[in-house]
C-alpha positions in Angstrom: 0.0 -0.4 -0.2 3.1 2.2 1.0 4.6 1.7 -2.3 1.5 2.4 -3.9 1.1 5.6 -2.6 5.3 6.3 -3.0 4.9 5.8 -6.8 1.7 7.8 -7.1 4.0 10.6 -5.3 7.1 10.6 -7.7 4.1 10.3 -10.1 2.8 13.4 -9.4 6.1 15.0 -8.4 7.5 13.9 -12.0 4.4 14.8 -13.9 4.7 18.7 -11.5 8.2 18.9 -13.1 7.5 17.7 -16.3 4.9 20.8 -16.8 6.6 23.2 -15.2 9.7 22.6 -17.7 6.9 22.6 -20.5 5.9 26.4 -19.4 9.7 27.2 -19.2 10.5 26.3 -22.4 7.7 27.6 -24.3 7.8 31.5 -22.1 11.4 30.7 -23.7 10.8 30.5 -27.3 7.8 32.4 -26.9 9.7 35.8 -26.5 12.0 35.6 -29.7 9.0 34.5 -31.7 7.5 37.4 -30.8 10.5 39.5 -31.8 11.0 37.7 -34.9 7.3 38.3 -36.0 7.4 41.8 -35.3 10.8 42.3 -37.4 9.1 40.2 -40.1 6.2 42.1 -39.9 8.2 45.4 -40.8 10.2 43.4 -43.8 7.4 42.8 -45.0 6.9 46.6 -44.8 9.9 47.4 -46.5 9.2 44.9 -49.5 6.2 46.7 -50.2 7.7 50.2 -50.0 10.8 48.7 -51.8 8.7 47.6 -54.4 7.1 50.9 -54.5 10.6 52.8 -55.3 11.5 50.5 -58.1 8.7 51.1 -59.8 9.1 55.1 -59.0 13.4 54.8 -60.1 11.7 53.0 -63.5 9.2 55.7 -64.2 12.0 59.1 -63.3 14.6 57.4 -65.4 12.3 56.6 -68.6 11.3 60.3 -68.3 14.9 62.1 -68.0 16.6 59.9 -70.6 13.8 58.1 -72.8 13.8 55.4 -74.4 18.3 55.5 -74.2 17.3 54.2 -70.8 15.8 51.0 -71.4 19.2 49.0 -72.0 19.9 49.9 -68.5 16.9 49.5 -67.1 16.6 46.1 -69.0 20.2 44.9 -67.2 19.5 46.3 -63.7 16.0 44.2 -63.9 18.4 41.2 -65.2 20.3 41.3 -61.9 17.3 41.8 -60.1 15.6 38.3 -61.2 19.3 36.5 -61.1 18.5 37.1 -57.0 15.1 35.4 -57.7 13.4 38.8 -57.9 11.6 41.0 -55.3 8.3 38.8 -55.7 10.2 35.6 -54.9 11.6 37.9 -51.7 8.3 38.8 -50.6 6.5 35.2 -50.6 9.8 33.4 -49.1 9.1 36.1 -46.0 5.3 35.2 -46.3 6.6 31.5 -45.9 8.7 32.2 -43.4 5.7 34.4 -41.4 3.6 31.5 -41.5 6.4 29.2 -40.2 7.3 31.7 -37.4 3.3 32.0 -36.9 2.9 27.8 -36.3 5.7 28.4 -34.1 3.8 31.4 -31.8 0.7 28.9 -31.6 2.3 26.2 -30.9 3.6 27.8 -27.3 0.3 29.4 -27.0 -0.8 25.9 -27.2 2.2 24.7 -24.9 1.4 26.9 -22.3 -2.4 26.7 -22.1 -1.8 23.2 -21.4 1.0 23.7 -18.7 -1.4 26.6 -16.8 -3.5 22.9 -16.0 -6.3 24.2 -13.5 -5.9 27.8 -12.9 -8.8 29.0 -13.4 -11.1 32.3 -12.0 -14.4 31.4 -11.6 -17.2 33.7 -11.6 -21.1 33.6 -12.6 -21.5 33.6 -16.2 -24.2 33.9 -19.2 -23.0 31.7 -21.9 -24.4 33.5 -24.3 -22.2 36.7 -23.1 -18.9 34.4 -23.6 -20.5 33.0 -27.2 -20.7 36.4 -28.4 -17.6 37.5 -27.3 -15.8 35.1 -28.9 -18.1 35.5 -32.5 -16.7 39.2 -32.4 -13.0 37.6 -32.1 -13.6 35.8 -35.7 -15.6 38.3 -37.1 -12.5 39.1 -39.7 -11.3 35.8 -40.0 -15.1 34.5 -41.1 -15.3 36.9 -43.5 -17.3 35.5 -46.5 -16.6 32.2 -45.9 -20.1 31.4 -44.1 -23.0 32.9 -43.2 -23.0 32.7 -39.2 -26.1 32.0 -37.0 -27.1 32.2 -33.4 -29.2 30.1 -32.3 -29.1 31.0 -28.5 -31.7 29.1 -26.1 -29.8 29.0 -23.1 -30.7 31.5 -19.8 -29.7 29.5 -17.0 -25.9 30.5 -15.7 -22.4 28.7 -15.4 -19.9 29.2 -12.8 -16.9 29.0 -15.5 -13.2 30.9 -15.9 -14.3 33.3 -18.8 -11.1 33.4 -20.3 -10.3 29.6 -20.3 -13.9 28.7 -21.9 -13.6 31.6 -24.4 -10.4 29.7 -25.5 -12.8 26.3 -25.6 -15.3 28.3 -27.5 -12.8 30.1 -30.2 -10.5 26.8 -30.6 -14.1 25.3 -31.8 -15.7 28.2 -34.0 -12.1 28.4 -35.5 -11.9 24.8 -36.3 -15.7 25.4 -38.5 -13.8 28.7 -40.2 -11.4 26.1 -41.3 -13.9 23.7 -41.9 -15.8 25.3 -44.8 -12.6 26.9 -46.3 -11.9 23.4 -46.8 -15.0 23.1 -49.5 -15.0 26.3 -51.2 -17.4 25.4 -53.9 -20.3 24.4 -51.3 -22.1 27.6 -49.4 -21.6 27.2 -45.6 -23.6 27.8 -42.7 -21.6 27.8 -39.0 -24.6 27.8 -36.4 -24.2 28.1 -32.7 -26.5 27.1 -30.5 -27.3 27.2 -26.9 -30.0 25.3 -24.9 -30.5 24.7 -20.8 -30.3 21.3 -19.4 -31.8 20.0 -16.5 -28.5 20.9 -14.3 -27.0 22.9 -16.7 -26.1 24.1 -20.6 -25.6 23.0 -23.9 -23.8 24.7 -26.5 -23.1 23.2 -30.2 -21.3 24.1 -33.0 -22.4 22.9 -36.3 -20.3 23.5 -39.5 -20.7 22.2 -43.6 -17.7 21.7 -44.3 -16.5 17.9 -45.2 -16.8 16.5 -41.4 -13.9 14.6 -39.6 -12.6 11.3 -41.6 -13.9 8.4 -40.4 -10.1 7.0 -39.2 -9.9 10.6 -36.9 -13.5 10.3 -35.0 -12.3 7.7 -32.3 -8.9 9.8 -31.8 -10.2 13.3 -32.8 -9.7 14.6 -29.2 -5.8 13.1 -28.9 -3.2 15.1 -28.4 -1.4 16.0 -31.6 -4.5 14.9 -34.3 -5.8 16.8 -36.8 -7.4 16.8 -39.8 -5.5 20.2 -40.8 -2.8 19.4 -43.5 1.0 18.9 -42.2 2.2 22.6 -40.9 -1.6 23.5 -41.1 -2.2 23.1 -36.8 -0.8 22.2 -33.6 -2.8 19.6 -33.4 -3.4 20.5 -29.7 -6.7 22.7 -29.5 -9.4 19.9 -29.6 -7.2 18.2 -26.7 -7.2 21.2 -24.4 -10.1 22.5 -24.9 -11.3 19.0 -23.8 -9.2 19.5 -20.7 -10.3 22.6 -20.0 -13.9 21.5 -20.3 -13.6 18.7 -17.7 -11.6 20.9 -15.7 -15.3 22.9 -15.4 -16.9 19.5 -14.5 -18.0 19.1 -17.8 -18.0 17.7 -21.5 -17.1 18.0 -25.1 -17.4 15.3 -27.7 -17.6 14.9 -31.5 -21.8 14.6 -31.5 -21.9 13.9 -35.2 -20.0 14.3 -38.3 -20.6 13.3 -42.3 -19.6 14.6 -45.4 -21.8 17.2 -45.0 -20.7 18.9 -41.6 -19.7 17.9 -37.9 -21.0 19.0 -34.7 -18.9 19.9 -31.5 -20.7 19.9 -28.6 -20.0 21.2 -25.0 -21.9 20.4 -22.0 -21.7 22.3 -18.6 -23.3 22.7 -15.2 -25.4 24.9 -14.3 -25.3 27.1 -11.4 -28.4 26.0 -9.3 -31.3 28.3 -9.6 -32.6 29.9 -7.0 
């Protein structure tokens, strides 16, 4: 018995050390990647200015020297093309930015994972949390899909607004990405809520291609993703389910087919007086 208890204690200690190590490493990566992204953004702006400046020089040279300037302009442009040209440089910069953003997203997910059960609980309206989330995704949603709100829940919940908002942000962003995978189809994302006997239910439904059958049993496992290689960390659903579980609730893939899927969150409500 004592041996078993000691083993559990050692496991918990090792788990705590590992979590702390993950948090430390994530923080160490987060600072330089923030600088990298800021510098890449500045380089992107510089590329645009350089392109406009080169166009201005070409026009000025032609205006001053007329046709006699054409051979010189052509020679300079050949040299520029020899190193790929400005367009290629801008494409490489875009690729570097995309890679750095992926590192940033992975660090964000690792930090969320390391925070574990840290929560600041308060009484909340589930509709308020969802509205805040939908404001955040308004820009990436764009015209990719029609957004339908069907909010019927009235019961309050006790939750950490930030942590729960992260769950819904992950789910809605996944729905947006799923719709983008089938651009030839008109899409709809429906966010609905309803009261349960002792809590609330939130469903997020999309009209994308659905979760492949071979992934449905493992979709909440870490590093499992339906996104193309390099397009996602595969931690979003895993972390989301953990956060919901910390709140005493459940997160499941309620339905998936070739015409879309439904993710369902159920959370305990505050007792009505």
